PyMOL Python script that loads the backbone (N, CA, C, O; Angstrom):
from pymol import cmd

cmd.read_pdbstr("""\
ATOM      1  N   MET A   1       0.955  -1.016   0.277  1.00  0.00           N
ATOM      2  CA  MET A   1      -0.197   0.390  -0.033  1.00  0.00           C
ATOM      3  C   MET A   1       1.043   1.185   0.092  1.00  0.00           C
ATOM      4  O   MET A   1       2.122   1.073   0.675  1.00  0.00           O
ATOM      5  N   THR A   2       0.330   2.223  -0.860  1.00  0.00           N
ATOM      6  CA  THR A   2       1.373   3.139  -0.575  1.00  0.00           C
ATOM      7  C   THR A   2       1.157   4.662   0.607  1.00  0.00           C
ATOM      8  O   THR A   2      -0.036   4.846   0.846  1.00  0.00           O
ATOM      9  N   SER A   3       2.100   5.680   1.306  1.00  0.00           N
ATOM     10  CA  SER A   3       1.452   5.956   2.045  1.00  0.00           C
ATOM     11  C   SER A   3       0.348   6.786   2.021  1.00  0.00           C
ATOM     12  O   SER A   3       0.215   7.487   3.024  1.00  0.00           O
ATOM     13  N   TRP A   4      -0.707   6.930   0.909  1.00  0.00           N
ATOM     14  CA  TRP A   4      -1.610   8.164   0.984  1.00  0.00           C
ATOM     15  C   TRP A   4      -2.847   7.205   1.058  1.00  0.00           C
ATOM     16  O   TRP A   4      -3.980   7.660   1.216  1.00  0.00           O
ATOM     17  N   GLN A   5      -2.594   5.846   0.937  1.00  0.00           N
ATOM     18  CA  GLN A   5      -3.641   4.787   0.799  1.00  0.00           C
ATOM     19  C   GLN A   5      -3.402   4.788   2.698  1.00  0.00           C
ATOM     20  O   GLN A   5      -4.391   5.237   3.276  1.00  0.00           O
ATOM     21  N   LEU A   6      -2.397   4.408   3.511  1.00  0.00           N
ATOM     22  CA  LEU A   6      -2.403   3.957   4.869  1.00  0.00           C
ATOM     23  C   LEU A   6      -2.736   5.132   5.311  1.00  0.00           C
ATOM     24  O   LEU A   6      -3.085   4.999   6.484  1.00  0.00           O
ATOM     25  N   VAL A   7      -2.837   6.639   4.842  1.00  0.00           N
ATOM     26  CA  VAL A   7      -3.259   7.770   5.719  1.00  0.00           C
ATOM     27  C   VAL A   7      -4.868   7.449   5.732  1.00  0.00           C
ATOM     28  O   VAL A   7      -5.591   7.556   6.722  1.00  0.00           O
ATOM     29  N   ARG A   8      -5.202   7.106   4.651  1.00  0.00           N
ATOM     30  CA  ARG A   8      -7.264   6.756   4.687  1.00  0.00           C
ATOM     31  C   ARG A   8      -7.557   5.496   5.489  1.00  0.00           C
ATOM     32  O   ARG A   8      -8.448   5.237   6.299  1.00  0.00           O
ATOM     33  N   LEU A   9      -6.551   4.805   5.023  1.00  0.00           N
ATOM     34  CA  LEU A   9      -6.875   3.516   6.187  1.00  0.00           C
ATOM     35  C   LEU A   9      -6.950   4.205   7.825  1.00  0.00           C
ATOM     36  O   LEU A   9      -7.957   4.159   8.532  1.00  0.00           O
ATOM     37  N   VAL A  10      -5.883   4.719   8.141  1.00  0.00           N
ATOM     38  CA  VAL A  10      -5.924   4.836   9.299  1.00  0.00           C
ATOM     39  C   VAL A  10      -7.288   5.908   9.586  1.00  0.00           C
ATOM     40  O   VAL A  10      -8.299   5.624  10.228  1.00  0.00           O
ATOM     41  N   ALA A  11      -7.124   6.585   9.230  1.00  0.00           N
ATOM     42  CA  ALA A  11      -7.893   7.791   9.256  1.00  0.00           C
ATOM     43  C   ALA A  11      -9.863   7.031   9.468  1.00  0.00           C
ATOM     44  O   ALA A  11     -10.759   7.050  10.312  1.00  0.00           O
ATOM     45  N   GLY A  12      -9.640   6.533   8.251  1.00  0.00           N
ATOM     46  CA  GLY A  12     -11.206   5.607   8.319  1.00  0.00           C
ATOM     47  C   GLY A  12     -11.448   4.515   9.680  1.00  0.00           C
ATOM     48  O   GLY A  12     -12.608   4.180   9.917  1.00  0.00           O
ATOM     49  N   SER A  13     -10.828   4.220  10.162  1.00  0.00           N
ATOM     50  CA  SER A  13     -10.369   3.275  11.517  1.00  0.00           C
ATOM     51  C   SER A  13     -10.685   4.127  12.390  1.00  0.00           C
ATOM     52  O   SER A  13     -11.419   3.895  13.351  1.00  0.00           O
ATOM     53  N   LEU A  14      -9.979   5.545  12.041  1.00  0.00           N
ATOM     54  CA  LEU A  14     -10.251   5.819  13.612  1.00  0.00           C
ATOM     55  C   LEU A  14     -11.119   6.643  13.936  1.00  0.00           C
ATOM     56  O   LEU A  14     -11.240   7.380  14.915  1.00  0.00           O
ATOM     57  N   ILE A  15     -11.934   6.407  12.723  1.00  0.00           N
ATOM     58  CA  ILE A  15     -13.208   7.790  12.734  1.00  0.00           C
ATOM     59  C   ILE A  15     -14.220   6.398  12.955  1.00  0.00           C
ATOM     60  O   ILE A  15     -14.838   6.689  13.979  1.00  0.00           O
ATOM     61  N   LEU A  16     -14.567   5.405  12.628  1.00  0.00           N
ATOM     62  CA  LEU A  16     -15.146   4.412  12.742  1.00  0.00           C
ATOM     63  C   LEU A  16     -14.837   3.944  14.442  1.00  0.00           C
ATOM     64  O   LEU A  16     -15.758   3.593  15.180  1.00  0.00           O
ATOM     65  N   MET A  17     -14.032   3.982  14.692  1.00  0.00           N
ATOM     66  CA  MET A  17     -13.428   3.496  16.268  1.00  0.00           C
ATOM     67  C   MET A  17     -14.216   4.586  17.239  1.00  0.00           C
ATOM     68  O   MET A  17     -14.964   4.220  18.146  1.00  0.00           O
ATOM     69  N   SER A  18     -13.940   6.013  16.919  1.00  0.00           N
ATOM     70  CA  SER A  18     -13.891   6.590  17.604  1.00  0.00           C
ATOM     71  C   SER A  18     -15.952   6.839  17.801  1.00  0.00           C
ATOM     72  O   SER A  18     -16.277   6.949  18.984  1.00  0.00           O
ATOM     73  N   LEU A  19     -16.747   6.888  17.124  1.00  0.00           N
ATOM     74  CA  LEU A  19     -18.430   6.548  16.209  1.00  0.00           C
ATOM     75  C   LEU A  19     -18.644   5.945  17.307  1.00  0.00           C
ATOM     76  O   LEU A  19     -18.901   6.632  18.295  1.00  0.00           O
ATOM     77  N   ALA A  20     -18.593   4.463  17.418  1.00  0.00           N
ATOM     78  CA  ALA A  20     -18.497   3.323  18.113  1.00  0.00           C
ATOM     79  C   ALA A  20     -18.272   3.799  19.777  1.00  0.00           C
ATOM     80  O   ALA A  20     -19.233   3.590  20.518  1.00  0.00           O
ATOM     81  N   LEU A  21     -17.149   4.372  20.320  1.00  0.00           N
ATOM     82  CA  LEU A  21     -17.087   4.429  21.542  1.00  0.00           C
ATOM     83  C   LEU A  21     -17.733   5.798  21.581  1.00  0.00           C
ATOM     84  O   LEU A  21     -17.544   6.300  22.689  1.00  0.00           O
ATOM     85  N   GLY A  22     -18.226   6.355  21.008  1.00  0.00           N
ATOM     86  CA  GLY A  22     -18.945   7.760  21.763  1.00  0.00           C
ATOM     87  C   GLY A  22     -20.363   7.814  21.250  1.00  0.00           C
ATOM     88  O   GLY A  22     -20.797   8.880  21.687  1.00  0.00           O
ATOM     89  N   ILE A  23     -21.024   7.401  20.764  1.00  0.00           N
ATOM     90  CA  ILE A  23     -22.435   7.499  20.827  1.00  0.00           C
ATOM     91  C   ILE A  23     -23.136   6.619  21.255  1.00  0.00           C
ATOM     92  O   ILE A  23     -23.343   5.439  20.974  1.00  0.00           O
ATOM     93  N   PRO A  24     -23.597   7.556  22.208  1.00  0.00           N
ATOM     94  CA  PRO A  24     -24.516   6.587  23.170  1.00  0.00           C
ATOM     95  C   PRO A  24     -25.612   5.275  22.666  1.00  0.00           C
ATOM     96  O   PRO A  24     -26.208   4.667  23.556  1.00  0.00           O
ATOM     97  N   GLY A  25     -25.799   4.949  21.423  1.00  0.00           N
ATOM     98  CA  GLY A  25     -26.362   3.688  21.202  1.00  0.00           C
ATOM     99  C   GLY A  25     -25.634   3.252  20.898  1.00  0.00           C
ATOM    100  O   GLY A  25     -26.095   2.210  20.433  1.00  0.00           O
ATOM    101  N   SER A  26     -24.451   3.242  20.751  1.00  0.00           N
ATOM    102  CA  SER A  26     -23.532   2.200  20.650  1.00  0.00           C
ATOM    103  C   SER A  26     -23.464   0.761  21.482  1.00  0.00           C
ATOM    104  O   SER A  26     -23.755   1.021  22.650  1.00  0.00           O
ATOM    105  N   PRO A  27     -23.233  -0.432  21.350  1.00  0.00           N
ATOM    106  CA  PRO A  27     -23.219  -1.366  22.383  1.00  0.00           C
ATOM    107  C   PRO A  27     -21.673  -0.913  23.207  1.00  0.00           C
ATOM    108  O   PRO A  27     -21.296  -1.378  24.283  1.00  0.00           O
ATOM    109  N   ILE A  28     -21.143  -0.170  22.596  1.00  0.00           N
ATOM    110  CA  ILE A  28     -19.539  -0.647  23.311  1.00  0.00           C
ATOM    111  C   ILE A  28     -18.987   0.686  23.603  1.00  0.00           C
ATOM    112  O   ILE A  28     -17.818   0.929  23.900  1.00  0.00           O
ATOM    113  N   PHE A  29     -20.363   1.869  23.439  1.00  0.00           N
ATOM    114  CA  PHE A  29     -20.520   3.381  23.766  1.00  0.00           C
ATOM    115  C   PHE A  29     -19.700   3.585  25.560  1.00  0.00           C
ATOM    116  O   PHE A  29     -20.179   3.430  26.683  1.00  0.00           O
ATOM    117  N   VAL A  30     -18.407   3.962  25.118  1.00  0.00           N
ATOM    118  CA  VAL A  30     -17.854   4.584  26.713  1.00  0.00           C
ATOM    119  C   VAL A  30     -17.823   5.570  26.973  1.00  0.00           C
ATOM    120  O   VAL A  30     -17.551   5.574  28.173  1.00  0.00           O
ATOM    121  N   SER A  31     -18.002   7.254  26.391  1.00  0.00           N
ATOM    122  CA  SER A  31     -17.698   7.736  26.740  1.00  0.00           C
ATOM    123  C   SER A  31     -18.119   8.724  25.347  1.00  0.00           C
ATOM    124  O   SER A  31     -17.935   8.487  24.154  1.00  0.00           O
ATOM    125  N   GLN A  32     -18.967  10.307  26.243  1.00  0.00           N
ATOM    126  CA  GLN A  32     -18.865  10.889  24.194  1.00  0.00           C
ATOM    127  C   GLN A  32     -17.640  12.116  23.881  1.00  0.00           C
ATOM    128  O   GLN A  32     -17.504  12.963  22.998  1.00  0.00           O
ATOM    129  N   TRP A  33     -16.763  11.679  25.228  1.00  0.00           N
ATOM    130  CA  TRP A  33     -14.962  12.920  24.399  1.00  0.00           C
ATOM    131  C   TRP A  33     -14.679  11.548  23.218  1.00  0.00           C
ATOM    132  O   TRP A  33     -14.106  11.918  22.193  1.00  0.00           O
ATOM    133  N   TRP A  34     -14.953  10.374  23.273  1.00  0.00           N
ATOM    134  CA  TRP A  34     -13.873   9.604  22.250  1.00  0.00           C
ATOM    135  C   TRP A  34     -14.868  10.220  20.625  1.00  0.00           C
ATOM    136  O   TRP A  34     -14.804   9.657  19.533  1.00  0.00           O
ATOM    137  N   LEU A  35     -15.485  11.145  20.859  1.00  0.00           N
ATOM    138  CA  LEU A  35     -16.131  11.931  19.165  1.00  0.00           C
ATOM    139  C   LEU A  35     -15.333  12.836  19.275  1.00  0.00           C
ATOM    140  O   LEU A  35     -15.199  13.283  18.136  1.00  0.00           O
ATOM    141  N   ALA A  36     -14.378  13.683  20.319  1.00  0.00           N
ATOM    142  CA  ALA A  36     -13.493  14.612  19.991  1.00  0.00           C
ATOM    143  C   ALA A  36     -12.268  14.049  18.929  1.00  0.00           C
ATOM    144  O   ALA A  36     -11.374  14.888  18.819  1.00  0.00           O
ATOM    145  N   VAL A  37     -12.085  13.050  18.284  1.00  0.00           N
ATOM    146  CA  VAL A  37     -11.068  12.204  18.130  1.00  0.00           C
ATOM    147  C   VAL A  37     -11.353  12.075  16.784  1.00  0.00           C
ATOM    148  O   VAL A  37     -10.439  11.847  15.992  1.00  0.00           O
ATOM    149  N   THR A  38     -13.016  12.241  16.258  1.00  0.00           N
ATOM    150  CA  THR A  38     -13.570  11.942  14.934  1.00  0.00           C
ATOM    151  C   THR A  38     -13.503  13.562  14.985  1.00  0.00           C
ATOM    152  O   THR A  38     -12.861  13.837  13.971  1.00  0.00           O
ATOM    153  N   ALA A  39     -13.779  14.579  15.530  1.00  0.00           N
ATOM    154  CA  ALA A  39     -13.081  15.533  15.208  1.00  0.00           C
ATOM    155  C   ALA A  39     -12.058  16.757  14.998  1.00  0.00           C
ATOM    156  O   ALA A  39     -11.984  17.954  14.718  1.00  0.00           O
ATOM    157  N   PHE A  40     -11.202  15.420  15.389  1.00  0.00           N
ATOM    158  CA  PHE A  40      -9.255  15.498  15.562  1.00  0.00           C
ATOM    159  C   PHE A  40      -8.983  14.796  13.948  1.00  0.00           C
ATOM    160  O   PHE A  40      -8.228  15.072  13.016  1.00  0.00           O
ATOM    161  N   VAL A  41      -9.409  14.373  14.049  1.00  0.00           N
ATOM    162  CA  VAL A  41      -9.196  13.226  12.199  1.00  0.00           C
ATOM    163  C   VAL A  41      -9.623  14.708  10.993  1.00  0.00           C
ATOM    164  O   VAL A  41      -8.953  15.172  10.071  1.00  0.00           O
ATOM    165  N   GLY A  42     -11.178  15.158  11.591  1.00  0.00           N
ATOM    166  CA  GLY A  42     -12.185  15.813  10.712  1.00  0.00           C
ATOM    167  C   GLY A  42     -11.383  17.267  10.311  1.00  0.00           C
ATOM    168  O   GLY A  42     -11.735  18.027   9.409  1.00  0.00           O
ATOM    169  N   VAL A  43     -10.220  17.451  11.211  1.00  0.00           N
ATOM    170  CA  VAL A  43      -9.411  18.977  11.258  1.00  0.00           C
ATOM    171  C   VAL A  43      -8.373  18.439  10.559  1.00  0.00           C
ATOM    172  O   VAL A  43      -8.073  19.238   9.672  1.00  0.00           O
ATOM    173  N   ASN A  44      -7.342  17.004  10.514  1.00  0.00           N
ATOM    174  CA  ASN A  44      -6.511  17.515  10.262  1.00  0.00           C
ATOM    175  C   ASN A  44      -6.646  16.277   8.587  1.00  0.00           C
ATOM    176  O   ASN A  44      -5.744  15.839   7.872  1.00  0.00           O
ATOM    177  N   LEU A  45      -7.696  16.142   8.536  1.00  0.00           N
ATOM    178  CA  LEU A  45      -8.287  15.749   6.918  1.00  0.00           C
ATOM    179  C   LEU A  45      -8.159  17.414   6.300  1.00  0.00           C
ATOM    180  O   LEU A  45      -7.191  17.749   5.618  1.00  0.00           O
ATOM    181  N   LEU A  46      -9.175  18.283   6.618  1.00  0.00           N
ATOM    182  CA  LEU A  46      -9.313  19.900   6.791  1.00  0.00           C
ATOM    183  C   LEU A  46      -8.344  20.609   5.665  1.00  0.00           C
ATOM    184  O   LEU A  46      -8.343  21.217   4.594  1.00  0.00           O
ATOM    185  N   GLN A  47      -7.171  19.844   7.162  1.00  0.00           N
ATOM    186  CA  GLN A  47      -5.797  20.782   6.920  1.00  0.00           C
ATOM    187  C   GLN A  47      -5.298  20.374   6.004  1.00  0.00           C
ATOM    188  O   GLN A  47      -4.943  21.255   5.221  1.00  0.00           O
ATOM    189  N   SER A  48      -4.989  18.904   5.569  1.00  0.00           N
ATOM    190  CA  SER A  48      -3.786  18.434   4.683  1.00  0.00           C
ATOM    191  C   SER A  48      -4.481  18.597   3.658  1.00  0.00           C
ATOM    192  O   SER A  48      -3.738  18.925   2.733  1.00  0.00           O
ATOM    193  N   ALA A  49      -5.631  18.531   3.316  1.00  0.00           N
ATOM    194  CA  ALA A  49      -6.020  18.969   1.742  1.00  0.00           C
ATOM    195  C   ALA A  49      -5.862  20.653   1.848  1.00  0.00           C
ATOM    196  O   ALA A  49      -5.263  21.106   0.872  1.00  0.00           O
ATOM    197  N   LEU A  50      -6.175  21.409   2.587  1.00  0.00           N
ATOM    198  CA  LEU A  50      -5.704  23.079   2.302  1.00  0.00           C
ATOM    199  C   LEU A  50      -4.318  23.001   1.714  1.00  0.00           C
ATOM    200  O   LEU A  50      -3.907  23.557   0.695  1.00  0.00           O
ATOM    201  N   THR A  51      -3.443  21.919   2.848  1.00  0.00           N
ATOM    202  CA  THR A  51      -2.044  22.950   2.914  1.00  0.00           C
ATOM    203  C   THR A  51      -1.033  21.984   1.799  1.00  0.00           C
ATOM    204  O   THR A  51       0.053  22.359   1.356  1.00  0.00           O
ATOM    205  N   LYS A  52      -1.692  20.704   1.503  1.00  0.00           N
ATOM    206  CA  LYS A  52      -1.218  19.623   1.117  1.00  0.00           C
ATOM    207  C   LYS A  52      -0.028  19.225   1.871  1.00  0.00           C
ATOM    208  O   LYS A  52       1.101  18.898   1.506  1.00  0.00           O
ATOM    209  N   TRP A  53      -0.497  19.323   2.848  1.00  0.00           N
ATOM    210  CA  TRP A  53       0.856  18.561   3.819  1.00  0.00           C
ATOM    211  C   TRP A  53       0.600  17.121   4.876  1.00  0.00           C
ATOM    212  O   TRP A  53       1.135  17.377   5.955  1.00  0.00           O
ATOM    213  N   CYS A  54       0.206  16.254   4.890  1.00  0.00           N
ATOM    214  CA  CYS A  54       0.411  15.811   6.354  1.00  0.00           C
ATOM    215  C   CYS A  54       0.741  15.154   7.284  1.00  0.00           C
ATOM    216  O   CYS A  54       1.059  14.061   6.816  1.00  0.00           O
ATOM    217  N   LEU A  55       0.852  15.147   8.244  1.00  0.00           N
ATOM    218  CA  LEU A  55       2.239  14.976   9.664  1.00  0.00           C
ATOM    219  C   LEU A  55       1.976  13.311   9.572  1.00  0.00           C
ATOM    220  O   LEU A  55       2.842  12.631  10.123  1.00  0.00           O
ATOM    221  N   MET A  56       0.630  12.442   8.792  1.00  0.00           N
ATOM    222  CA  MET A  56       0.822  11.219   9.303  1.00  0.00           C
ATOM    223  C   MET A  56       1.412  10.703   8.244  1.00  0.00           C
ATOM    224  O   MET A  56       2.373  10.022   8.603  1.00  0.00           O
ATOM    225  N   GLU A  57       1.223  10.725   6.724  1.00  0.00           N
ATOM    226  CA  GLU A  57       1.974  10.671   5.707  1.00  0.00           C
ATOM    227  C   GLU A  57       3.555  10.745   6.050  1.00  0.00           C
ATOM    228  O   GLU A  57       4.248   9.883   6.592  1.00  0.00           O
ATOM    229  N   THR A  58       3.866  11.831   5.648  1.00  0.00           N
ATOM    230  CA  THR A  58       5.275  11.799   6.774  1.00  0.00           C
ATOM    231  C   THR A  58       5.849  10.862   7.655  1.00  0.00           C
ATOM    232  O   THR A  58       6.893  10.251   7.426  1.00  0.00           O
ATOM    233  N   ILE A  59       5.050  10.740   8.814  1.00  0.00           N
ATOM    234  CA  ILE A  59       5.030   9.576   9.455  1.00  0.00           C
ATOM    235  C   ILE A  59       5.488   7.935   8.651  1.00  0.00           C
ATOM    236  O   ILE A  59       6.456   7.180   8.744  1.00  0.00           O
ATOM    237  N   MET A  60       3.846   7.936   7.652  1.00  0.00           N
ATOM    238  CA  MET A  60       3.681   6.235   7.004  1.00  0.00           C
ATOM    239  C   MET A  60       5.284   6.614   6.254  1.00  0.00           C
ATOM    240  O   MET A  60       6.037   5.707   6.609  1.00  0.00           O
ATOM    241  N   ARG A  61       6.125   7.720   5.269  1.00  0.00           N
ATOM    242  CA  ARG A  61       6.888   7.173   4.850  1.00  0.00           C
ATOM    243  C   ARG A  61       8.461   7.390   5.706  1.00  0.00           C
ATOM    244  O   ARG A  61       9.621   7.237   5.325  1.00  0.00           O
ATOM    245  N   LYS A  62       8.004   7.714   6.708  1.00  0.00           N
ATOM    246  CA  LYS A  62       9.388   7.785   7.465  1.00  0.00           C
ATOM    247  C   LYS A  62       9.735   6.169   7.842  1.00  0.00           C
ATOM    248  O   LYS A  62      10.859   5.674   7.932  1.00  0.00           O
ATOM    249  N   LEU A  63       8.303   5.434   8.054  1.00  0.00           N
ATOM    250  CA  LEU A  63       8.099   3.534   8.671  1.00  0.00           C
ATOM    251  C   LEU A  63       8.553   2.948   7.521  1.00  0.00           C
ATOM    252  O   LEU A  63       9.005   1.810   7.653  1.00  0.00           O
ATOM    253  N   GLY A  64       8.548   3.671   5.884  1.00  0.00           N
ATOM    254  CA  GLY A  64       9.128   2.633   5.355  1.00  0.00           C
ATOM    255  C   GLY A  64       7.697   2.376   4.186  1.00  0.00           C
ATOM    256  O   GLY A  64       7.684   1.450   3.376  1.00  0.00           O
ATOM    257  N   ALA A  65       6.694   3.288   4.311  1.00  0.00           N
ATOM    258  CA  ALA A  65       5.745   2.574   2.968  1.00  0.00           C
ATOM    259  C   ALA A  65       6.269   3.822   1.424  1.00  0.00           C
ATOM    260  O   ALA A  65       6.938   4.841   1.592  1.00  0.00           O
ATOM    261  N   ARG A  66       5.831   3.422   0.309  1.00  0.00           N
ATOM    262  CA  ARG A  66       5.924   4.115  -0.536  1.00  0.00           C
ATOM    263  C   ARG A  66       5.557   5.126  -0.950  1.00  0.00           C
ATOM    264  O   ARG A  66       4.385   5.114  -1.326  1.00  0.00           O
ATOM    265  N   ALA A  67       5.979   5.862  -1.028  1.00  0.00           N
ATOM    266  CA  ALA A  67       4.743   7.129  -1.952  1.00  0.00           C
ATOM    267  C   ALA A  67       3.779   7.119  -2.751  1.00  0.00           C
ATOM    268  O   ALA A  67       3.812   6.496  -3.812  1.00  0.00           O
ATOM    269  N   GLY A  68       3.048   7.627  -2.459  1.00  0.00           N
ATOM    270  CA  GLY A  68       2.221   7.553  -4.141  1.00  0.00           C
ATOM    271  C   GLY A  68       2.090   8.892  -4.764  1.00  0.00           C
ATOM    272  O   GLY A  68       2.382  10.034  -4.410  1.00  0.00           O
ATOM    273  N   THR A  69       1.332   8.143  -6.234  1.00  0.00           N
ATOM    274  CA  THR A  69       1.490   8.670  -7.265  1.00  0.00           C
ATOM    275  C   THR A  69      -0.158   9.828  -7.063  1.00  0.00           C
ATOM    276  O   THR A  69      -0.464  10.626  -7.949  1.00  0.00           O
TER     277      THR A  69
END
""", "prot")
cmd.dss("prot")
cmd.show_as("cartoon", "prot")
cmd.util.cbc("prot")
cmd.orient("prot")
């Protein structure tokens, strides 16, 4: 997988996990504070779209993921 694909995989996983843990109707509800993770991921996706730079992608590349085209 390329670095941009891994970024989307991590972002999607974090969003789904935080929604499952933060929505009161969920069977694995813990606290509504988990929704802050969803907001954080959303803000980071917005920032990376506007600046064309993503910290997670930089981290993935340093860990050995190949750059996407």
